[in-house]
N, C-alpha and C positions, 0 to 999 in steps of 0.2 A: 340358586334354585328359583325356577320361575313359578309364580303362583298359579293356581288354578284359575282359567278364564271364568268370568261372570257370565253363566249361561244365559241368565235373563237379559243381558245386553247383547248377547250374540243373536238371540232369536229374530229381532226386528228386521236386522240387516240380512239374516238368513232368509225370510220370507220374501223381503222386496227382491233378493236376487234370484231367487226360485222363480219369481213371476217375470221378471226383467230377462233373467237369463233364459228362461223357457221361450219366450217371445223370438230372441235372437236365435236359439237353438231350433225353433220351429221352423224360422225362413230358411236356415241353412239346411235343415232335414227337406225341406219342400222342393230346393233348388237340387241337390244332390238325386233326390228322388226322380225328379224330371229330367236330369240328365241321364240317369240310369235307364229310365224308361225309353227315351230316344236315340239310345246308345252313343251318348256323346261324354262318358266318363274320362275322355281323354282331356277335358277341360277341368277337371277337379283340382288341378295343381293351382291354374290360375284363379279357380274360385276360392281356395283356401288361402292364397295370397292375399285376397281381398278381404277375408274375415279376420286373418292376423293382423292387417294394417289397421282395420277399425279397432280392433281390442287395443292394439298399443296406443292409438291416438286416445282412446277413453282412459285407459290408465295414465297416461301423461296429463291429462285435463284434470283427472282427480286428483293427482299428487300436486298440481299446480294450485287448484282452488284449496285444499287442504293448507298447503303451505303458506298460501296467501293470508289466509283467516288466522293461522297460527301465530302470525307475527303481530297481529292486532291487540289491543288492550282496551279495558274500559269501554266508553259508549261506542267506540268506532267497532270493537269486537261485537257488541250487541246489536248494532245496526246491521253488521255483515250477516250474523245469524240471522235476523229477522227477514232480511232480502232473500237469503238462500230458502229459508223455510216457506217463504210465501211463493216463489217461483217454483219451488219442487211441489207445493201442494197444487199449483195450477196445471203443472205438466202431469203430474199423477192423474188429474180429474180428466184433462182431455185425453190421456192414454187409455183409460178404462172405457170411455165411451167409443174412442176410435177402434179399439180392438172389438168391442161388441158389434160395431157397425160393419166392420171391414172383414170379420173372421170367415164368414162365408165365402167372399170374394178374393182373398188374399192370394190363395193357390193360383187362382187364374191370372191374377195381376202379375205374380213373379214369373208364371211361365211365359206371359207376353213379353216380360224384360227379358228373359233368357232367349228367347226365340230372336229378338232384335239383336242381342249381343253376338249370338252364332251367325247372325248374317252381316256384321260388321267386317270391316277390312282388316281391323286389327283384333281379332276376335278373343285372343287371350286378355288382352288389356280390358276391353269390353265385359268380358266375363267378371273379371276381377272387380270392375267398378261396380257392377250389379251387387254382388255381395258385400262390397265395402260399404256402399251407400245404405243397404237394407241392415247391415248390422251396426253401422256407425251410430244411427238414431238411438237404438236400443242402448247401446254401450254408454253414450253421453248422458241418456237419462238415468243410467244406473249410476254413473259418477256423481250427478247431482243428488240423487236421493241418498246415496251413501255419506256424502259430504253432511247433509242434513241430519243423517241418522247419528252422526259423530258429535253433533253438538251436546248432546246429552249422555254419551258414551265414550269409552276407552277407544282410541283409534286401532288399536291392536284388537279388541273383541269385534269391533265392525269389520275389519278386514278378515278375521276369522269365520263371522258369520257370512260373509260375502263369498269366501272361498267355498264353504260347505254348500251355501245355497247353488252356487254356479255348478258345483259337481253334480247335485242332484238334477239341475237343468239338464245338464249335458246327457246324463243317462236317460231322462224323459225324451229328449232329442233323438237319441239312439232308438228308443222304442218306436218313435214317429217314423223313423226311415225305415226300420225294419220291417213295420207293417205287418208284424206277427199277429198284433192284437190291437184292435181299436181302442184307442184311449178316450176317455169320457172329457173331450176337449170342451163342450159347452159348460159341463159342470165345474171344470177346472178353472175357466175364465171367469165363471160367475162368482165362485167362492174367492178365489184371489182377488176378484174384483172388488167384494165388499171389504176385504182386508185391507186393500190399498186406499179404498175410500176412508175408513176408520183411522188409518196411518195420516191421511191428508188432512182430516179434521184435526187431528192431534197437532200437525205442523202449523196449522193457522191458529191454533190456541197457544202455541208456543210463539208463534210470531208476535201475538199481542204481548205476551209476557216479555220478550225480548225488548219491544219497543217501550214498555213500561219500565224497564230496567235501566234503558238508556235515557230515560227522563223525556221522551219523545211524545207519550202518550199518557194522559191523566186518567184517573178512574174515579167513579161515582161509587164505588164500594170495594174496598181493597180485599176483602174475605168474605165471599158469599157463604162460606162454611170454614170450619177451622179444624182439620183431622191430623195436626202435626203430633198431637199427643198419642196417635196411634202408629207406632214405630213402622210396622211392616207397611203401611201406606205411605210414607216418607222415603226419599231417595237415600236415606241410611239404610236402606234395606234392599235386597236383590227383587224382590217383589216390587216395591217401590219403584226403583230404576226401571223394570221393565214395562210397567204402567205408563211411566213418564215417556219412554221412548215409544211405545206402541200406540198408546191413546193420548197422549199430551197431557196426562194426569199431572194434577197439582192438588197436594193436600190443603192448600190455602189459596184459592184461585179468586182473581178479581172478577166482577161480574162481567167484564168484557171479555175475558177469557171464556167464560161459561157461554157467553151468547155467541161468539164465533164458532165454538165448537158445535153448539147446538143449531144455529141457523145454517150450518153447512151440511152437517151430516143427515138431518131429516130430509130435506129435498133431493139432496144428491143421490142418496140411497134409494128413495123412492123413485126417482127418473130412471136410475140404474136397472132395478128389478122390475119394473113394470114391463109387462109384455108388450112388445112392438111387433109389427108386421114385417115380415121378411121381405126384402127387395125382391121384385119378380124377375130381375134380371141375375140374380145371386146364381152363380155357377155351382155345379155339382161338386163335392169334395171328395168323391170317390174315384180312385184311380185304378180299378181292375184288381187283380189277385195280388200285384206287388204294389199298389198304391198306398196313398196315404191319407188317412181319415181326418177330416178337420171339422167335427161337427160344430152343427151351430153353438215438582220439586221444591226443592227448597227455593225461596224466591231471592233474587238477586237485586230486586229494586228495594228503596228505602222503604222502611214500615213507618 
């Protein structure tokens, strides 16, 4: 009999996939809403082929990454975990700021690409390419983040969280396409953006841990504090595993882990939340009555 999944290990990948999946679903919804508006839903099949192609490649990339890392042991495994965590943190940071900056203009940009595709000689292939490239970026990012999340969790639980998160994202995308009710996009991206920043800070802290575990990085203080005696704060408990996966929590962190987490999360959160002036050229995001609203652990290193 299969055991019950560890819910605290499922949640981090679920939250990441809701964010990444919704960005992809939003792009698809905007494309199809525009095709509906201009009466070109005959291009829907080509658009869906592009989406499915991007999803297939993203899944293959995720499997290859996971299989490659799974065959490594010792210091090489720790270094690979460190590299993936560091790259994932960087891409996550770029992603949240890019979406904040582009959220107002993304609809107009997609409509321009669709218009160009509809004017091409091979319109079906051009339309498929638009959705393929738009969704592929989100898919590859999601694959990278899920592999990074799997460094501290069981692979099956990460996949379960990703599937649930993707299902939620698809439902949100359908609501956007239907346009029956304006979704609070600005609030959604702001809240999930903060969650992603916290997750990225945890990835940086784990990058330091993995490098120290591999013997590539020394420490000036191997234990800033030691809470390993509190069981529910260790990775022997579900709460501890969740905190490790979501926050990069370590009940006995080195000074370098604490510094990496703190020096990232404070300035990045401030820059993300501070009110910026909207671009004057930002296009409106309403499309009439049928439009789409897009408002603004235990240590592995030697003791």
